[in-house]
Structures are given as structure tokens and as C-alpha cells.
N, CA, C and O of each residue as an XYZ file, in Angstrom:
700
protein
N      -2.960     14.516      2.928
C      -2.442     13.509      3.085
C      -1.136     13.117      3.734
O      -0.729     14.157      4.252
N      -0.104     11.961      4.017
C       0.328     12.613      4.101
C       1.390     11.589      3.444
O       0.939     10.562      2.939
N       2.947     11.851      3.426
C       3.287     10.631      1.723
C       3.196      9.542      1.615
O       4.234      9.157      2.152
N       2.554      8.477      1.213
C       2.583      6.997      1.057
C       3.499      6.373      0.149
O       3.840      6.692     -0.990
N       3.902      5.195      1.060
C       4.881      4.410      0.249
C       4.310      3.073     -0.976
O       4.838      2.181     -1.640
N       2.829      3.669     -0.723
C       2.134      2.466     -2.076
C       2.402      2.918     -3.004
O       2.114      4.113     -2.951
N       3.219      2.408     -4.767
C       2.137      2.975     -5.787
C       0.980      3.236     -6.016
O       0.116      2.576     -5.437
N       0.698      4.026     -6.709
C      -0.224      4.708     -6.629
C      -0.907      3.614     -8.176
O      -2.006      3.962     -8.607
N      -0.223      2.432     -8.851
C      -0.878      1.886     -9.768
C      -1.368      0.128     -8.936
O      -2.091     -0.698     -9.493
N      -0.923      0.005     -7.954
C      -0.742     -1.142     -6.671
C      -2.572     -0.291     -5.742
O      -3.627     -0.925     -5.757
N      -2.450      1.105     -5.091
C      -3.716      1.390     -5.091
C      -4.743      1.591     -5.811
O      -5.746      1.837     -5.141
N      -4.891      1.583     -6.926
C      -5.790      1.272     -7.888
C      -6.304      0.039     -7.996
O      -7.478     -0.223     -8.255
N      -5.297     -0.836     -7.768
C      -6.035     -2.155     -8.115
C      -6.401     -2.531     -7.001
O      -7.457     -3.159     -7.079
N      -5.921     -2.415     -5.753
C      -6.089     -2.220     -4.428
C      -7.786     -2.127     -4.426
O      -8.593     -3.036     -4.235
N      -7.987     -0.926     -4.664
C      -9.582     -0.153     -4.416
C     -10.432     -0.073     -5.639
O     -11.633      0.133     -5.463
N      -9.903     -0.229     -7.054
C     -10.438     -0.458     -7.518
C     -11.050     -1.670     -9.054
O     -10.358     -1.650    -10.072
N     -12.062     -2.413     -9.020
C     -13.726     -1.169     -9.079
C     -14.173     -1.618     -6.785
O     -13.658     -2.278     -5.883
N     -14.951     -1.032     -6.909
C     -15.148     -0.781     -5.288
C     -15.754     -2.028     -5.295
O     -16.150     -2.520     -6.352
N     -15.903     -2.758     -3.908
C     -16.825     -3.950     -3.938
C     -18.591     -3.448     -3.476
O     -18.889     -2.499     -2.751
N     -19.228     -4.094     -3.927
C     -20.517     -3.873     -3.884
C     -21.504     -4.996     -3.005
O     -21.239     -6.198     -3.021
N     -22.846     -4.350     -2.127
C     -23.539     -5.184     -1.123
C     -23.640     -6.520     -2.194
O     -24.020     -7.560     -1.656
N     -23.306     -6.596     -3.809
C     -24.252     -7.591     -4.640
C     -23.070     -8.901     -4.512
O     -23.273    -10.007     -5.012
N     -22.233     -8.659     -4.001
C     -21.114     -9.490     -3.819
C     -20.770    -10.172     -2.702
O     -19.738    -10.837     -2.607
N     -21.902     -9.988     -1.516
C     -21.761    -10.603     -0.121
C     -22.641    -11.138      0.317
O     -23.545    -10.699     -0.394
N     -23.150    -11.885      1.085
C     -24.007    -12.411      1.949
C     -24.770    -11.312      3.296
O     -23.882    -10.775      3.959
N     -25.835    -11.034      3.635
C     -26.363    -10.633      4.609
C     -25.780    -11.781      6.184
O     -25.713    -13.009      6.158
N     -25.571    -11.215      6.933
C     -25.258    -11.746      8.116
C     -26.808    -11.482      8.755
O     -27.594    -10.886      8.018
N     -27.256    -11.885     10.042
C     -28.346    -11.903     11.087
C     -28.139    -10.498     11.500
O     -29.198     -9.952     11.811
N     -26.623     -9.421     11.637
C     -26.775     -9.018     12.199
C     -25.803     -7.717     11.675
O     -25.409     -6.710     12.263
N     -25.548     -8.377      9.868
C     -24.672     -7.251      9.289
C     -25.311     -7.297      7.922
O     -25.426     -8.426      7.445
N     -25.641     -6.529      7.379
C     -25.987     -6.174      5.334
C     -25.039     -6.838      4.875
O     -23.985     -7.285      5.328
N     -25.729     -6.845      3.581
C     -24.259     -7.110      2.723
C     -23.763     -5.529      2.591
O     -22.552     -5.372      2.434
N     -24.745     -4.151      2.650
C     -24.151     -3.379      1.948
C     -23.183     -3.016      3.390
O     -22.209     -2.280      3.234
N     -23.468     -3.513      4.658
C     -22.135     -3.319      5.554
C     -21.365     -3.674      5.013
O     -20.726     -2.734      4.539
N     -20.771     -5.102      4.619
C     -20.115     -5.851      4.414
C     -18.879     -5.359      3.473
O     -17.672     -5.515      3.655
N     -19.785     -4.517      2.079
C     -19.066     -4.288      1.220
C     -18.170     -2.900      1.589
O     -17.056     -2.683      1.112
N     -18.984     -1.864      2.681
C     -18.143     -0.963      3.586
C     -17.658     -1.076      3.719
O     -16.723     -0.470      3.196
N     -17.455     -2.076      4.678
C     -16.200     -2.587      5.468
C     -14.839     -3.111      4.912
O     -13.730     -2.932      5.416
N     -15.242     -4.004      3.418
C     -13.955     -4.510      2.451
C     -13.429     -3.035      1.609
O     -12.237     -2.961      1.312
N     -14.200     -2.092      1.313
C     -13.825     -1.078      0.699
C     -12.871      0.088      1.810
O     -11.749      0.488      1.501
N     -13.542      0.468      3.021
C     -11.901      0.570      3.781
C     -10.880     -0.243      4.010
O      -9.665     -0.055      3.954
N     -11.695     -1.421      4.347
C      -9.612     -1.709      4.527
C      -8.551     -2.213      2.934
O      -7.395     -2.437      2.575
N      -9.578     -2.173      2.575
C      -8.450     -1.547      0.697
C      -7.862     -0.172      0.576
O      -6.791      0.323      0.226
N      -9.303      0.323      1.120
C      -8.507      1.950      0.583
C      -6.990      2.393      2.059
O      -6.026      3.154      1.974
N      -7.576      1.282      3.491
C      -7.095      1.584      3.921
C      -5.352      1.325      3.911
O      -4.452      2.062      4.312
N      -5.311      0.200      3.388
C      -4.466     -0.415      3.059
C      -3.820      0.379      1.116
O      -2.831     -0.212      0.681
N      -4.072      0.904      0.700
C      -4.384      1.814     -0.306
C      -2.896      3.262      0.033
O      -1.777      3.584     -0.365
N      -3.865      3.631      0.927
C      -3.154      4.237      1.608
C      -2.150      4.519      2.365
O      -1.863      5.667      2.708
N      -1.551      3.531      2.680
C      -0.606      3.065      3.582
C      -0.598      3.146      4.774
O       0.418      3.607      5.293
N      -1.962      2.639      5.809
C      -2.591      2.177      6.377
C      -1.991      3.511      7.871
O      -1.154      3.518      8.774
N      -3.126      4.505      7.288
C      -2.742      6.015      8.459
C      -3.344      6.042     10.089
O      -4.230      6.877     10.269
N      -3.131      5.596     10.731
C      -3.337      6.392     11.648
C      -4.545      6.649     12.429
O      -5.098      6.060     13.357
N      -4.910      8.286     11.403
C      -6.297      8.577     11.791
C      -7.092      7.304     10.806
O      -8.134      7.377     11.458
N      -7.286      6.638     10.170
C      -8.611      6.232      9.309
C      -8.358      4.828     10.196
O      -9.211      3.951     10.059
N      -7.410      4.612     10.956
C      -7.541      3.248     12.429
C      -9.076      3.975     13.240
O      -8.570      4.693     14.103
N     -10.623      4.128     13.373
C     -11.035      4.405     14.113
C     -11.587      2.630     14.233
O     -11.413      1.612     13.563
N     -12.443      3.059     15.696
C     -13.015      1.833     16.703
C     -13.506      0.885     16.257
O     -13.395     -0.292     16.598
N     -14.517      1.703     14.860
C     -15.857      0.572     14.944
C     -14.775     -0.286     13.419
O     -15.122     -1.426     13.111
N     -13.646      0.321     12.675
C     -12.762     -0.492     11.456
C     -12.035     -1.632     12.436
O     -11.913     -2.822     12.146
N     -11.682     -1.130     13.394
C     -10.895     -1.365     14.837
C     -11.521     -3.061     14.499
O     -11.177     -4.080     13.901
N     -12.758     -2.486     15.407
C     -13.837     -4.246     15.331
C     -14.443     -4.989     14.524
O     -15.116     -6.005     14.696
N     -14.101     -4.290     13.431
C     -14.925     -4.912     12.218
C     -13.647     -6.589     11.858
O     -13.935     -7.766     11.639
N     -12.299     -5.880     11.957
C     -10.705     -5.962     11.730
C     -10.642     -7.342     12.903
O     -10.731     -8.561     12.753
N     -10.515     -6.768     13.673
C      -9.883     -7.639     14.451
C     -10.557     -8.633     14.869
O     -10.100     -9.438     15.680
N     -12.409     -8.741     14.080
C     -12.838     -9.804     14.441
C     -12.959    -10.756     13.015
O     -13.930    -11.512     12.997
N     -11.968    -10.785     11.709
C     -11.534    -10.748     10.609
C     -10.516    -11.315     10.452
O      -9.693    -11.180     11.357
N     -10.201    -12.035      9.455
C      -8.621    -12.929      8.800
C      -8.043    -13.747     10.040
O      -6.896    -14.180      9.927
N      -8.598    -13.937     10.959
C      -7.951    -14.841     12.538
C      -7.203    -14.870     12.820
O      -6.305    -15.699     12.966
N      -7.626    -12.560     13.218
C      -6.706    -11.512     13.973
C      -7.644    -11.530     15.467
O      -8.738    -12.034     15.718
N      -6.898    -10.919     16.118
C      -6.894    -11.607     17.930
C      -7.025     -9.759     18.321
O      -6.579     -9.012     17.450
N      -7.606     -9.129     19.558
C      -7.678     -7.571     19.595
C      -6.939     -7.326     20.004
O      -6.894     -6.126     20.276
N      -5.730     -8.176     20.412
C      -4.353     -7.276     20.976
C      -4.467     -6.230     21.725
O      -3.937     -5.127     21.599
N      -5.497     -6.792     22.857
C      -5.875     -5.557     23.910
C      -6.955     -4.412     23.871
O      -7.927     -4.020     24.519
N      -6.249     -4.105     22.771
C      -7.336     -2.655     21.917
C      -6.683     -1.902     21.013
O      -5.463     -1.883     20.844
N      -7.734     -1.102     20.264
C      -7.153     -0.945     19.631
C      -5.805     -0.037     18.879
O      -5.794     -0.023     17.648
N      -4.686      0.711     19.633
C      -3.924      1.065     20.060
C      -2.633     -0.530     19.605
O      -1.594     -0.481     18.947
N      -3.276     -1.709     20.264
C      -2.291     -2.109     20.778
C      -2.176     -2.776     19.509
O      -1.045     -3.208     19.288
N      -3.437     -3.073     18.199
C      -3.619     -3.722     17.414
C      -3.227     -2.770     16.570
O      -2.980     -3.415     15.551
N      -3.103     -2.127     16.437
C      -2.359     -0.704     15.364
C      -0.768     -0.919     15.663
O      -0.013     -0.944     14.691
N      -0.439     -1.015     16.474
C       0.873     -1.662     16.295
C       1.460     -2.308     16.594
O       2.599     -2.343     17.058
N       0.512     -3.137     16.289
C       1.594     -4.979     16.273
C       1.237     -4.661     14.523
O       2.279     -4.840     13.894
N       0.320     -4.336     13.790
C      -0.124     -4.785     12.406
C       0.602     -2.987     11.805
O       0.893     -3.035     10.610
N       0.711     -2.438     12.061
C       0.731     -0.918     11.222
C       1.719      0.076     11.260
O       1.799      0.885     10.335
N       2.845      0.132     12.679
C       3.952      0.988     13.050
C       4.808      0.811     11.428
O       4.849      1.761     10.647
N       5.398     -0.436     11.134
C       6.618     -0.586     10.720
C       6.545     -1.138      9.079
O       5.844     -2.145      8.978
N       7.050     -0.731      7.989
C       7.038     -1.933      7.265
C       6.739     -3.228      7.016
O       6.130     -3.731      6.073
N       7.491     -3.949      8.452
C       8.115     -5.115      8.758
C       6.195     -6.036      9.384
O       5.524     -7.046      9.177
N       6.175     -4.557     10.312
C       4.445     -4.964     10.841
C       3.474     -5.025      9.566
O       2.753     -6.023      9.586
N       3.291     -4.160      8.434
C       2.388     -4.382      7.489
C       2.503     -5.492      7.198
O       1.697     -6.318      7.627
N       3.484     -5.830      6.424
C       3.957     -7.340      5.996
C       3.336     -8.726      6.540
O       2.750     -9.668      6.006
N       3.672     -8.462      7.628
C       2.931     -9.613      8.758
C       1.463     -9.086      8.483
O       0.749    -10.083      8.373
N       0.844     -8.122      8.353
C      -0.665     -8.327      8.497
C      -1.429     -8.473      7.012
O      -2.605     -8.728      6.752
N      -0.218     -8.192      6.099
C      -1.132     -8.579      4.159
C      -0.696     -9.921      4.023
O      -1.225    -10.392      3.016
N       0.182    -10.912      4.707
C       0.460    -12.632      5.186
C      -0.507    -12.619      5.851
O      -1.387    -13.051      5.107
N      -0.958    -12.385      6.855
C      -1.982    -13.344      7.344
C      -3.547    -12.908      6.471
O      -4.506    -13.673      6.369
N      -3.484    -11.678      5.982
C      -4.854    -11.250      5.355
C      -4.987    -12.425      3.725
O      -6.017    -12.960      3.315
N      -3.421    -12.529      3.039
C      -3.022    -13.470      2.148
C      -3.789    -14.789      2.005
O      -4.633    -15.377      1.328
N      -2.606    -14.930      3.534
C      -3.284    -16.208      4.061
C      -4.436    -17.576      4.501
O      -4.729    -18.771      4.482
N      -4.744    -16.128      4.897
C      -5.806    -16.349      6.098
C      -7.169    -17.330      4.802
O      -7.279    -16.906      3.652
N      -8.049    -18.605      5.300
C      -8.413    -19.444      4.851
C      -9.879    -19.163      4.680
O     -10.552    -19.886      3.945
N     -10.376    -18.203      5.289
C     -11.524    -17.746      5.322
C     -12.343    -18.473      5.712
O     -13.196    -18.625      4.838
N     -12.662    -19.325      7.065
C     -13.812    -20.410      7.468
C     -15.133    -20.354      7.486
O     -14.977    -19.305      8.111
N     -16.128    -20.445      7.420
C     -17.003    -20.715      7.594
C     -18.070    -20.044      6.755
O     -17.511    -19.484      5.812
N     -19.396    -19.874      6.718
C     -20.570    -19.796      5.837
C     -21.172    -18.026      6.196
O     -21.658    -17.449      7.169
N     -20.714    -17.586      4.497
C     -21.603    -16.680      4.629
C     -22.164    -16.079      5.214
O     -21.712    -15.247      6.002
N     -23.558    -16.363      4.967
C     -24.448    -15.892      5.956
C     -24.651    -16.327      7.377
O     -25.799    -16.483      7.793
N     -23.414    -16.571      8.295
C     -22.384    -16.142      8.951
C     -21.498    -15.696      9.795
O     -21.415    -15.530     11.012
N     -20.785    -15.523      8.771
C     -19.131    -14.764      9.511
C     -19.289    -13.841      8.039
O     -20.266    -13.597      7.332
N     -18.133    -13.539      7.967
C     -17.575    -12.426      6.628
C     -16.168    -13.304      5.829
O     -15.224    -12.778      5.240
N     -16.435    -14.833      6.061
C     -15.743    -15.188      5.425
C     -15.970    -14.818      3.621
O     -14.950    -14.611      2.963
N     -17.260    -14.765      2.972
C     -16.836    -14.365      2.222
C     -16.532    -12.858      1.427
O     -16.429    -12.689      0.212
N     -16.421    -11.805      2.539
C     -15.294    -10.629      2.621
C     -14.037    -11.023      2.410
O     -13.455    -10.686      1.379
N     -13.245    -12.049      3.678
C     -12.493    -12.934      3.978
C     -11.590    -12.672      2.250
O     -10.651    -11.898      2.068
N     -12.177    -13.487      1.297
C     -12.189    -14.271      0.554
C     -11.802    -13.432     -0.703
O     -10.924    -13.857     -1.454
N     -12.455    -12.213     -0.958
C     -12.440    -11.082     -1.444
C     -11.176    -10.284     -2.367
O     -10.572    -10.200     -3.436
N     -11.435     -9.565     -0.313
C      -9.969     -8.660     -0.108
C      -8.748     -9.980     -0.070
O      -7.665     -9.685     -0.575
N      -8.832    -10.786      0.257
C      -8.113    -11.646     -0.170
C      -7.094    -11.888     -1.575
O      -5.931    -11.587     -1.842
N      -8.173    -12.578     -2.280
C      -7.922    -12.025     -3.681
C      -6.973    -11.070     -4.450
O      -5.958    -11.093     -5.147
N      -8.337     -9.796     -3.662
C      -7.758     -8.560     -4.267
C      -6.879     -8.193     -4.326
O      -6.272     -7.973     -5.374
N      -6.383     -7.937     -2.891
C      -5.135     -7.521     -2.242
C      -3.434     -8.844     -2.434
O      -2.221     -8.649     -2.504
N      -3.936     -9.548     -2.442
C      -2.886    -10.697     -3.611
C      -2.629     -9.935     -4.669
O      -1.643     -9.202     -4.742
N      -3.757    -10.096     -5.818
C      -3.452     -9.815     -7.328
C      -2.752     -8.323     -7.461
O      -2.237     -7.828     -8.463
N      -2.908     -7.704     -5.996
C      -2.301     -6.404     -6.754
C      -0.814     -5.954     -6.014
O      -0.184     -4.898     -5.954
N      -0.650     -7.057     -5.595
C       1.287     -7.047     -5.896
C       1.418     -5.764     -4.474
O       2.407     -5.037     -4.570
N       0.474     -5.501     -3.227
C       1.295     -5.358     -1.740
C       1.866     -6.217     -1.672
O       2.222     -6.460     -2.825
N       2.408     -7.238     -0.757
C       2.969     -7.726     -0.167
C       4.614     -8.212     -1.268
O       5.572     -8.835     -0.810
N       4.554     -7.955     -1.999
C       6.076     -7.770     -2.992
C       6.627     -6.435     -2.940
O       7.806     -6.213     -2.665
N       5.589     -5.361     -3.261
C       5.718     -4.270     -2.786
C       6.832     -3.882     -1.449
O       8.020     -3.582     -1.330
N       5.829     -4.061     -0.703
C       6.317     -4.201      0.764
C       7.376     -4.898      1.585
O       7.747     -4.526      2.698
N       7.897     -6.119      0.811
C       8.957     -6.546      1.157
C      10.395     -5.932     -0.251
O      11.467     -6.497     -0.467
N      10.086     -5.213     -0.642
C      11.342     -4.479     -1.975
C      11.184     -3.327     -0.622
O      12.165     -3.168      0.104
N      10.119     -2.688     -0.397
C      10.494     -1.191      0.822
C      11.504     -1.495      1.985
O      12.416     -0.774      2.389
N      10.937     -3.337      2.636
C      11.406     -3.726      4.048
C      13.436     -3.940      3.839
O      14.368     -3.655      4.592
N      13.373     -4.598      2.374
C      14.275     -4.409      2.098
C      15.588     -3.414      2.081
O      16.688     -3.545      2.619
N      14.929     -2.144      1.076
C      15.550     -1.144      0.632
C      15.799     -0.483      2.443
O      16.933     -0.182      2.816
N      14.894     -0.381      3.139
C      14.561      0.501      4.589
C      15.559     -0.339      4.919
O      16.383      0.565      5.061
N      16.359     -1.599      5.233
C      16.957     -2.876      5.243
C      18.553     -1.994      5.643
O      19.249     -1.656      6.600
N      18.477     -1.934      3.896
C      19.940     -1.926      3.036
C      20.402     -0.068      3.635
O      21.546      0.369      3.517
N      19.388      0.645      4.163
C      19.724      2.223      3.694
C      19.623      1.842      5.119
O      20.765      1.503      4.808
N      19.375      1.468      6.706
C      19.366      2.030      7.751
C      21.194      0.961      8.458
O      21.713      1.064      9.569
N      21.808     -0.222      6.852
C      22.188     -1.008      7.632
C      23.863      0.292      7.077
O      24.989      0.225      7.569
N      23.537      0.980      6.321
C      24.708      1.647      5.845
C      24.635      2.583      6.199
O      25.671      3.185      5.914
N      23.766      3.357      6.874
C      23.788      4.878      7.551
C      25.310      4.018      8.303
O      26.442      4.389      7.993
N      25.049      2.816      9.335
C      25.569      2.434     10.270
C      26.737      1.886      9.808
O      27.559      1.575     10.670
N      27.021      1.683      8.614
C      28.484      1.071      8.368
C      29.294      2.729      8.885
O      30.153      3.124      9.673
N      28.261      3.335      7.745
C      29.571      4.750      7.755
C      29.776      5.129      9.771
O      30.847      5.372     10.326
N      28.812      5.080     10.240
C      28.859      5.610     11.619
C      30.056      4.744     12.154
O      30.883      5.229     12.926
N      30.117      3.469     11.723
C      31.131      2.942     12.677
C      32.976      3.242     12.107
O      34.082      3.574     12.532
N      32.328      2.880     11.017
C      33.991      2.791     10.081
C      34.119      5.173     10.137
O      35.123      5.429      9.473
N      33.519      6.458     10.619
C      33.875      6.744     11.212
C      34.694      7.007     12.454
O      35.724      7.635     12.696
N      33.466      5.974     13.440
C      34.392      6.091     14.829
C      35.607      5.317     15.162
O      36.432      5.530     16.051
N      35.540      4.046     13.962
C      36.752      2.963     14.217
C      38.066      3.481     13.074
O      39.240      3.145     13.227
N      37.865      3.829     12.620
C      38.649      3.742     11.244
C      38.530      5.734     10.742
O      38.240      6.231      9.653
N      38.852      6.330     11.918
C      38.962      8.081     10.916
C      39.879      7.974     10.369
O      40.623      7.001     10.483
N      40.086      8.991      9.589
C      40.828      9.303      8.423
C      42.201      9.845      9.280
O      42.073     10.486     10.323
N      43.154      9.600      8.865
C      44.482     10.287      8.731
C      44.299     11.373      8.679
O      43.473     11.685      7.821
N      44.745     12.227      9.283
C      45.347     13.859      9.338
C      46.186     13.879      7.756
O      47.040     13.066      7.405
N      45.617     15.160      6.878
C      46.726     14.430      5.588
C      47.874     15.633      6.223
O      47.683     16.598      6.963
N      49.060     15.124      5.609
C      50.372     16.098      6.206
C      50.488     17.164      5.089
O      50.316     17.080      3.873
N      50.884     18.334      6.007
C      50.577     19.248      5.039
C      51.101     19.763      4.006
O      51.293     20.939      4.315
N      51.459     19.594      2.935
C      52.361     19.938      1.054
C      53.388     20.341      1.822
O      54.157     19.450      2.183
N      53.667     21.723      2.259
C      54.544     22.541      2.311
C      55.721     21.385      2.648
O      56.777     21.350      2.015
N      55.431     20.549      3.612
C      56.547     20.017      4.069
C      57.133     19.043      3.844
O      58.214     18.716      4.334
N      56.368     18.349      2.925
C      57.071     17.921      2.234
C      58.263     17.996      0.168
O      57.960     18.276     -0.992
N      59.201     17.673      0.704
C      60.676     17.673     -0.824
C      59.826     17.589     -1.865
O      59.163     16.553     -1.906
N      59.592     18.672     -3.030
C      59.125     18.150     -3.636
C      59.663     16.885     -4.680
O      58.822     16.403     -5.439
N      61.036     16.369     -4.708
C      61.316     14.918     -4.714
C      61.813     14.133     -3.733
O      62.949     14.282     -3.283
N      61.113     13.375     -3.397
C      61.198     12.335     -2.379
C      62.362     11.912     -1.969
O      62.735     11.669     -0.821
N      63.077     11.815     -3.247
C      64.189     10.842     -2.619
C      65.654     12.049     -2.491
O      66.698     11.558     -2.061
N      65.658     13.241     -2.790
C      66.729     14.195     -2.930
C      65.998     14.677     -0.977
O      65.342     15.691     -0.739
N      66.279     13.921     -0.236
C      66.246     14.491      1.606
C      67.144     16.435      1.324
O      66.760     17.413      1.966
N      67.790     16.470      0.728
C      68.357     17.764      0.870
C      67.129     18.809      0.588
O      67.398     19.983      0.337
N      66.190     18.492      0.622
C      65.599     19.758     -0.952
C      64.387     19.646      0.893
O      63.303     20.210      0.743
N      64.575     19.097      2.143
C      63.275     19.100      3.256
C      63.145     20.005      3.261
O      63.756     20.704      2.453
N      62.240     20.572      4.204
C      62.222     22.124      4.639
C      62.456     22.174      6.023
O      62.491     23.258      6.605
């Protein structure tokens, strides 16, 4: 697994305990067990820092119909909109936490949305991502500052020591 920017403590709070079918109401087309599978897949995806390999077509289909999301044209468009950068992930997590979860659980995934929203909010993921974004921004700005200083404030070439008199006020000693 690639390096994750999500601390183990937040990952644990996201994924433990696993969601169970008993927490959800089946719909005409989706069992309570399938709702639990989706909820667990979503929190694991977030806990692993949103790896693209885990963003499958089935997961995309369910996620693009939850939390007020739209399809964003296709799987690649959705992933690109919400998971490429830390700022993208912040937007996704904010929408997940703030979405009001409309509907009745026997007709929608509102029970899953409420359970995931509560879990993600309590895990501290949004705060962590904001700190990470601020750190990334500062590092990028400092690197840019160094490049600009090197370009616009070049260091003067040091004067060779041997050309300086031992006593700067005694000009007779200059070589």
C-alpha cells in the first residue's frame, strides 16, 4: 500500500467497529448487508487516503448516488473532482459531513449517509486534512520563495581575501 497521509489513529476511528447490516434498513433493491458493505468500503477508502485502485466502478456508482453527489461524467471525472489533491479531499469530506441525508431508509441510503457522516465527523479527518493542506501550502510557498530569491536576489560574489589589506584603514598594505 502506498504511503498514506492518514494517521493510524484516525484510520482506526473511521473503520472500527465495522458497520453491520443491523444498523441499516433494506430497500427494494439493496439489502441491509449491501448497505453495510458500501459504508465499510467508503470509510476504508477514506482511511487509506483514497487510493485510485480502490475506486471501482461499483463503488463509484454507489458513491455518486450518495451524499448529494452527481456522477461528474464518469468514474475518472468523479475521482478527479474529489480525490486527486488534499483540497479535493477536503471538499469531499465537507460534503459528506454536511449533507443532510434526505429521505427514508427503506427507499434511500439516508441511513448509511447518517452513519458515515457521524463516523467521519467524529474521526477528525476534516481537521487533519486541513492541517495537511496548510502544511503543503506553506512548503510550496517556501520553495517558491527560495526560487524567487535565487532568481531576483543573487548572492554577491565574495571578494577574495588575499586582495584585502590586513587593516582596512591602512591602504599602504594593499597588494
